[in-house]
C-alpha positions as CSV (number, residue, x, y, z in Angstrom):
1,X,-8.6,-35.4,58.0
2,X,-12.3,-35.4,55.5
3,X,-12.9,-38.3,53.6
4,X,-14.2,-36.1,51.1
5,X,-11.5,-34.9,49.3
6,X,-7.7,-36.2,50.0
7,X,-5.9,-35.3,47.3
8,X,-6.3,-32.2,44.9
9,X,-5.0,-31.6,41.5
10,X,-5.0,-27.8,40.0
11,X,-3.4,-27.7,36.9
12,X,-1.8,-24.4,36.2
13,X,-1.0,-23.1,32.6
14,X,0.0,-19.4,33.9
15,X,-3.9,-18.5,32.7
16,X,-6.1,-15.9,34.7
17,X,-8.8,-19.0,35.1
18,X,-6.0,-21.2,36.0
19,X,-5.4,-18.9,39.0
20,X,-8.9,-18.6,39.5
21,X,-8.8,-22.2,40.1
22,X,-5.7,-22.5,42.0
23,X,-7.4,-19.6,44.7
24,X,-10.2,-22.5,45.0
25,X,-8.0,-25.5,45.1
26,X,-5.9,-23.6,47.7
27,X,-9.8,-23.1,49.8
28,X,-10.2,-26.1,49.7
29,X,-7.2,-27.6,50.5
30,X,-6.8,-25.7,53.5
31,X,-10.3,-26.4,54.7
32,X,-10.4,-30.4,53.9
33,X,-6.8,-30.7,55.2
34,X,-6.4,-32.4,51.9
35,X,-3.0,-32.6,49.5
36,X,-2.8,-29.8,47.1
37,X,-0.8,-31.0,44.0
38,X,-0.1,-28.0,41.4
39,X,1.1,-28.9,38.3
40,X,2.4,-27.5,35.1
41,X,2.3,-29.7,31.7
42,X,4.7,-28.4,29.4
43,X,3.5,-29.8,25.9
44,X,6.6,-30.9,24.5
45,X,4.8,-32.8,21.4
46,X,6.5,-31.1,18.0
47,X,3.5,-29.1,16.2
48,X,3.5,-30.1,12.7
49,X,1.9,-26.5,12.0
50,X,4.6,-24.6,14.2
51,X,6.2,-21.7,12.0
52,X,9.5,-22.6,13.6
53,X,11.0,-24.6,16.4
54,X,13.5,-22.7,18.5
55,X,16.8,-24.6,20.3
56,X,15.9,-24.4,23.8
57,X,12.6,-23.1,23.6
58,X,11.4,-26.2,26.3
59,X,14.4,-26.2,28.2
60,X,13.1,-22.3,28.8
61,X,9.7,-23.3,29.3
62,X,10.6,-26.0,31.9
63,X,12.7,-23.5,33.8
64,X,9.6,-20.9,33.6
65,X,7.2,-23.6,34.9
66,X,9.3,-24.8,37.6
67,X,9.7,-20.8,39.3
68,X,6.3,-20.7,38.9
69,X,5.0,-23.4,40.3
70,X,7.5,-22.9,43.4
71,X,5.8,-19.4,43.2
72,X,2.3,-20.4,43.9
73,X,3.2,-23.4,46.2
74,X,4.7,-20.8,48.8
75,X,1.9,-19.0,47.9
76,X,-0.6,-22.0,49.3
77,X,1.9,-22.5,52.3
78,X,1.6,-18.9,53.2
79,X,-2.2,-19.5,52.8
80,X,-2.5,-22.5,55.5
81,X,-2.0,-25.9,53.6
82,X,-0.4,-28.0,55.1
83,X,1.3,-29.9,51.9
84,X,1.9,-28.7,48.9
85,X,3.4,-30.3,46.0
86,X,4.5,-28.2,42.6
87,X,5.1,-30.3,39.9
88,X,6.3,-29.9,36.3
89,X,6.1,-32.7,33.7
90,X,6.5,-32.9,30.0
91,X,4.2,-34.8,27.4
92,X,0.5,-34.2,26.4
93,X,-1.1,-31.8,29.1
94,X,-5.0,-33.9,28.4
95,X,-3.5,-37.3,29.2
96,X,-1.0,-36.2,32.2
97,X,-4.1,-34.4,34.1
98,X,-7.0,-36.7,33.1
99,X,-5.2,-40.0,33.9
100,X,-1.6,-40.3,34.7
101,X,-1.2,-37.6,37.5
102,X,-4.7,-38.7,39.0
103,X,-3.4,-42.3,38.9
104,X,-0.2,-42.0,40.3
105,X,-1.1,-39.4,43.2
106,X,-4.4,-40.9,43.6
107,X,-6.3,-37.5,42.8
108,X,-9.6,-37.4,44.1
109,X,-10.7,-34.0,42.6
110,X,-8.8,-31.6,39.7
111,X,-10.0,-28.0,39.8
112,X,-9.1,-26.6,36.6
113,X,-9.5,-23.0,34.9
114,X,-12.5,-23.3,32.3
115,X,-10.5,-21.7,29.3
116,X,-6.3,-21.6,28.8
117,X,-4.1,-19.1,27.5
118,X,-5.0,-19.9,23.8
119,X,-7.5,-17.7,22.0
120,X,-9.7,-20.2,21.0
121,X,-10.4,-21.7,24.4
122,X,-11.7,-18.2,25.6
123,X,-14.6,-18.8,23.0
124,X,-15.6,-21.9,24.9
125,X,-14.8,-24.2,27.7
126,X,-11.3,-25.1,26.6
127,X,-10.2,-28.0,25.1
128,X,-8.1,-29.4,27.7
129,X,-11.3,-28.4,30.4
130,X,-13.1,-30.2,28.3
131,X,-11.2,-33.6,27.6
132,X,-10.2,-34.0,31.4
133,X,-14.4,-33.6,32.1
134,X,-15.0,-36.2,30.3
135,X,-12.4,-38.6,30.6
136,X,-11.1,-38.3,34.3
137,X,-12.0,-41.0,36.7
138,X,-12.3,-38.3,39.7
139,X,-14.4,-35.1,40.5
140,X,-13.4,-32.0,38.2
141,X,-14.5,-29.1,39.1
142,X,-14.6,-26.2,36.8
143,X,-13.6,-22.8,37.5
144,X,-14.7,-19.9,35.3
145,X,-13.9,-16.4,35.3
146,X,-16.1,-13.4,35.8
147,X,-18.0,-12.6,32.8
148,X,-16.8,-9.1,33.1
149,X,-13.2,-9.8,32.7
150,X,-13.6,-12.4,30.2
151,X,-14.8,-9.7,27.5
C-alpha cells in the first residue's frame, strides 16, 4: 500500500463538480490502493431564513443521501477500488468535512468539487470548499469542472 495517501475522503452533495471530484477520488484510491470514503452531509441545522419547514424533509433527504452514496460506492467497487465506505452524516457540512471525518477516519486527502449545488457557489469557489481548504489539517485537492460546462 502506498504511503502517500491511505484514506481519501470525497464529500458529495450531488452536484456535477462533486461527481467530477468523485471520479478523481476513485482514480487516486485505485492507483494508490487507498481506502475511499464517500460522504454526504445532510445539513439539519434550521435556517432562520427558510420560508417553510416541512415535516419529513430531513428524513427524505437522508434516505436519498443513503441511496446516492450506495450507488457511488457500487460504481467505485466496479471501477476497481478495493475498500469503499459510503457515509451519510447529519450536521454542519463544513465542520464534518474539515474536522470530524478526517479526525475519525484518519483522512489524509480530501478531494472535493470547487463549487456545489447552490447558485451563489457557482460564482466563486464554494463556501464549503473554501472553508475546508482553509481549515482542514490534511491535504485538499479541489476539482474544477470544464470552463465550457460551467457557463
